[in-house]
Every structure is written in structure tokens, then in C-alpha cells.
N, C-alpha and C positions, 0 to 999 in steps of 0.2 A: 298370163296367172291363171294358176290352178284354177279349177271347178271347184265350188262350194257347195256340200260336203263332196271333200277327193275321194274316191276309191282307188287305193294301190293291190294289183293282184301281185301274188307272189308263187313260187313254185316251192313245197316244201317237200320232203322225204312222205311226212303221212298225208297231203293233199296240197291242194291250193289256199293257200292263207290273205282273204280280204282282211285287207285295213281301211278303217274309214277314219276322214280327217276333219273333223267342221270349224268355222268359224263363225263368232257369233259378237255381238255387245257384250253377251254376258254367259255367264254355263249355262242356264237354263234353255239358253234361242239355241245354243252349239247344241245339247243336248237332243232340241225338237228337231233340229235339221237331219239328225240323226237314226235319232229315231222314225223318221219318214223313209228313211234310204233303207235301212233297217228291215220295213216292215215290207219293204217291197223285193229286197233278196229275199228275204225268207219265204213270200207267194213264191218266186220265181225257182229256188233252188231246194224248197220244203225238205224231202229225206236224205238230200246231199250233203245238209250240214249236221254234224256230229259236234260240234263243238264251240263255245266263245270264249274271250276276252285268254287269258293263261290254260285254258284247259289243256289236257295233254288227250292224245287217243284212248292210253292206257285210262286215266282217270273215269274218262267218259263211260270205258265200258266194266270198269268198275261199278261207278254211280248205278248203271243200268240193271245191272246185277244185285245188288241191294236194293235198290227201289224196287225189286220183284221179288227181291227173296229167292233168286235162284243161285245156284252153285254150277261150278266150271272145273273139268279136268282138261288135262290136255297130253297127246302124247305125238312127239316131233321129233325127225328123222333129220332133214336136213338143215334146219336153225340149230342145233344140237344145246338146247337148252335154252335160246334165247326170249322163244315167246314167253315162258315161264319165268324166266327173269324179269322182261319188261312188264307182265304179271303183279308180280311181286315188289317193285320199285315201290307202288303205292302204299303209302298206310293204310292199316285195317284190310288188307286184303284176303286175310285169313278170315275174314268175314264170308267170301266168296268164294276162295280159290281151294280145292279138295287135295289137290297134287299133281304133278308132270312126270312123265317117260320119256326120256332119250331114249329112244329106241333104234338106236345108227342103225345096226347091222339085221339085218334078214332074220334072222334065228331070235334076237333082241322082239321082235314085232309078232314073230310064232308063239315065242313064248308068253305073252300079254295079249293070245287070242285069237291073232289074225289068223285066218286060215291060211295052212303053205296051201290049197287048191286055187284060193283068190290068188296069191302071191305066183304061180306056178301059170293059171290062166289069162291073167291081165298083166304081169309085170311088177315087181315091185314098187316103181314110179308109176302111178296110176291112180285115175278118180276111185274105182273099187277099193283097191289097198288104202286111200285115205280116209275113205268112208267107215271101212271095217276099223279103221284105229280110231275113229273117231269113237265108232260105237262100243268095242272094248273097252276104252277108258275110262267110259262115260260108262258102264256096267263095274270094271274095278273101284271104283271111288265113288259110286252110288251119288254121280253129281246128274245137275238136272241138263246142264249142256257137257261134250265132248268135241273136243276138238284134234283133228289128227292131221298131218304135213307131212306130205312126202316130195323128194325132188332130186333135181341133180343141182348141186352148188358146184362142179368142176375141180380139177379143169377137162375133167376126162367124163367121157357121156358115160350112161350107166345102165348095160342092158339095152342097145341101142334108143337111148331116150337121150336126146341132146342134151347141153348144160343149158340151164335158165326156165327147164319143165317145171313146174312146179302143182302139187294137188294139193287143198284143203278141204277137208271131211269135215260137216260140223251135223252134229247129233245132237237132235233136243229130245222132246216127249213125244213130239208133233210129229217130227220126220228127220229121214236121213238127208244129205242132197253134199255135194265139191264144185268147186269152182278148179278151172283149169289155166294157168297164168304162163306166159310166156316171159321172162326177162332176161332184160341183158347179162350174158356171162362174166359176169365178176363176182367171185364166191362173197366176198363181204355184202355186195349190195345184194345179193340175193339173198342173203341173210335178212339183212333189214327189212326188206322188201316185204317176204314171206310173213314176217311178224305182224307189218302195217297192214297188208292185205286181210289178215286173219282176224284183227283185233276189225275191222272195218267189217269182216262178214258176221261179227257176232254183233254190231250194230244193227246191220240189215235184220238180225233176227227179231227186233225190234222196234223196226219202223212201223208196224200195222199197227201199236199199240198204243202210240206214245199218248 
């Protein structure tokens, strides 16, 4: 038979889902068994846990921003507005989401403040451009946090950069940084995965002040 409590592990687009099932003589006994396992999981995984029960990643990000009274603005390229759409799927997101820009072409990025010299020196798909996008949109919308996404969704490479390369920039009051991801060469998957990775980057900003 199954172990009690039983722990199921499932791969999901937004991470690994752990599902705990416990049996007991009554609800209190089952909940007690679950609590012990949950405590052990939390101790081991700590900051890698972003939500519980039916909470979505978008909801978690929204809660984190509201708890801290912070605002967010987004400049996205290869995701075509999908991150902004995901953020605004959550009721009440107007309390923390300032606005989003889909700067699909190079000139659109430049018109929103990304330096032409940065693009020429490092390429349109680069960590430097992603960071500049994050900084400029943060400034434009007077928000606390800015996100910039640039990448190659395919089917063709762009400026010598292969399909699946995505850079996510994040700018806060304290710092500007970026992450580089290599994703499978599937256009729809790249867009969805880049959104999830962007939301996770926002979560990481707050890991140290839980």
C-alpha cells in the first residue's frame, strides 16, 4: 500500500507540485500527520516554495507586492504582452501593476529609452538590453520594480542568437540584474516559460525579507 502520509510529485509548467495525502482515524489525526511532513519539506526546500493549495504564481507575486506596498512595470519583447496579461488576470492587480510595454521591434525599445549604443554593442537579445529595458520601464512608469524581457522565440535565429535564448532583467531600488535562460525551440513554450521565469525572479527579490 501507499505510505502514510503519501507524497506525490508532479512536474508543472510553473514548477514542481508536491501533493500530500494522509489517512487517519479522524480529520485532526490526518492533519497532524500532514503538518509534520509539511514542516520537514519547508525546512528542506525553504525559499524554493512559492505557494500552497490552489495559489498561482501570479497570485503569489501580487500578494508579495501588495504586502510590501510595491509597484511593478514591464517592458517585454518576445513574450508579446503575455507577462502583463498574466499579471492582470488577478483581480486587484491595479493596486500594484503600473503598466506594460510590448517593445517588439528594436526601434520600439529605443523609443522607450533603451540606448542605441547598448543594442549595437551587445545585441538586441542580451543581458545588457534586458537590464536597460527593466530600468527604463521602471523610470517611465515611476514604479518600484521594472522587468525587461528580450529573447528569440523563433522559428529563426536573431542577430546570431539561437532560438530559445531569453534574458530577463529586473530593476529595483537597490539593484539591477538579469538572468539568461536557454529554452526548448518551441515558440509557444518559450513565451509561457519566459513568463513563469519572470514571475519567479520577482519572487526571488523578496526571499530574504520573508
